[in-house]
C-alpha positions as CSV (number, residue, x, y, z in Angstrom):
1,M,-12.1,-7.3,2.0
2,A,-9.3,-6.2,-0.3
3,E,-9.0,-3.0,1.6
4,N,-8.3,-4.9,4.8
5,N,-5.7,-7.0,3.0
6,L,-4.1,-3.8,1.6
7,E,-4.2,-2.1,5.0
8,G,-2.6,-5.1,6.7
9,A,0.1,-5.3,4.0
10,V,1.0,-1.6,4.4
11,H,1.1,-2.0,8.2
12,D,3.4,-5.1,7.9
13,L,5.6,-3.3,5.4
14,V,6.0,-0.2,7.6
15,D,6.7,-2.4,10.6
16,E,9.3,-4.4,8.7
17,L,11.1,-1.2,7.4
18,L,11.3,0.7,10.7
19,P,13.1,-0.3,13.9
20,D,11.2,-2.4,16.4
21,N,11.4,0.2,19.2
22,L,9.9,3.0,17.0
23,D,6.2,3.7,17.7
24,W,5.4,5.1,14.2
25,E,1.7,5.1,14.9
26,G,2.2,7.3,18.0
27,L,4.4,9.7,16.0
28,V,1.7,10.0,13.3
29,R,-0.9,10.7,16.0
30,S,1.3,13.3,17.6
31,Y,2.5,15.0,14.4
32,P,-0.1,14.4,11.7
33,L,0.9,17.3,9.4
34,T,4.6,16.5,9.6
35,S,3.8,12.8,8.9
36,V,1.7,13.7,5.9
37,T,4.4,16.0,4.6
38,V,7.1,13.4,5.0
39,A,4.9,10.8,3.3
40,A,4.1,13.1,0.4
41,V,7.7,14.1,-0.2
42,G,8.8,10.4,0.1
43,G,6.1,9.3,-2.3
44,F,7.1,12.1,-4.8
45,L,10.7,11.1,-4.7
46,L,9.9,7.4,-5.0
47,A,7.5,8.0,-8.0
48,R,10.2,10.1,-9.7
49,S,12.7,7.3,-9.6
50,H,10.5,4.2,-9.8
51,G,7.2,5.5,-11.2
52,L,6.8,3.2,-14.1
53,A,7.6,0.0,-12.1
54,I,5.2,1.1,-9.4
55,L,2.5,1.8,-12.0
56,G,3.0,-1.6,-13.6
57,A,2.8,-3.4,-10.2
58,L,-0.3,-1.5,-9.2
59,S,-2.1,-2.1,-12.6
60,S,-1.2,-5.8,-12.3
61,F,-2.6,-5.9,-8.8
62,A,-5.7,-4.1,-9.8
63,S,-6.4,-6.4,-12.8
64,S,-5.9,-9.5,-10.6
65,E,-8.3,-8.1,-8.0
66,V,-10.9,-7.3,-10.6
67,A,-10.6,-10.8,-12.1
68,R,-10.8,-12.4,-8.6
69,N,-13.9,-10.3,-7.7
70,V,-15.6,-11.1,-11.1
71,G,-14.8,-14.7,-10.5
72,D,-16.3,-14.6,-7.1
73,L,-19.5,-13.0,-8.5
74,L,-19.7,-15.7,-11.2
75,G,-18.7,-18.5,-8.8
76,Q,-15.6,-19.7,-10.7
77,D,-11.9,-19.1,-10.9
78,I,-10.5,-16.8,-13.6
79,E,-6.8,-17.0,-14.4
């Protein structure tokens, strides 16, 4: 379930950042190696400049998801 939420969030973010008339999914299908290379270089540059902030946000997200899943298993809310 969390994977679908994450996939939807990534799709929404990419759609928000790119122009409306750009078919980025078609570009990825047409040029997969170039797309992966551009994503890797972009991720590397982003991590170099904002790595600690991204790591903090990801660890916060992961801990809240773990707490939510444990709460679902136990049948109660965990804050």
